[in-house]
Residue, then its C-alpha position, 0 to 999 in steps of 0.5 A: m344052188t339056185e343062187t349058183i345058178h342065177i351068178e352062173g346065168l349072170q356072169t355068162r349074160v356079162e362075158e357075153a357084153l364083154n365079147s362084145i366091146r373087146p375087137y376094139l381091146q384086142t386091136d390095142g394088144g388088150d383084153i379084160k376078164i372076169v377076175s370075179l362076181s360076188k352074189d350081192q352082183v358085184l362085179t370085178l374086172e381086171f385089164v389085161g395087156n397093152c390095156s392094164s398100163c394104158p392112160m385111156s384105161a379109165m375112158t376105155f371103161k366107162a364109156g364101153v366096158e362099163d357101158a355094154i355091162k350095164r345095158s346086157v346085166p342091168e342086175i349088176k349092182t356094181i363094177e370095178v375093175v382091179n387095175v384102172a388108171p384113176l381119171 
């Protein structure tokens, strides 16, 4: 039970971090969503809308998304994006 509460708290903080950058993604017709957050603090995300096919998605992830999450939720060990274009 305690672990579930911990994961839910982390997920809430990740959503808050994503909300800080969502307006920039939404301006270009895209967004990002949480696919999963494991008990080992591995976060899996997915770009949606225009972001899912954008050739700049890797840069957006590194310079915006990853940075925002790591600043707000340093407990997250790994961040993966299921559909990011390679750098």
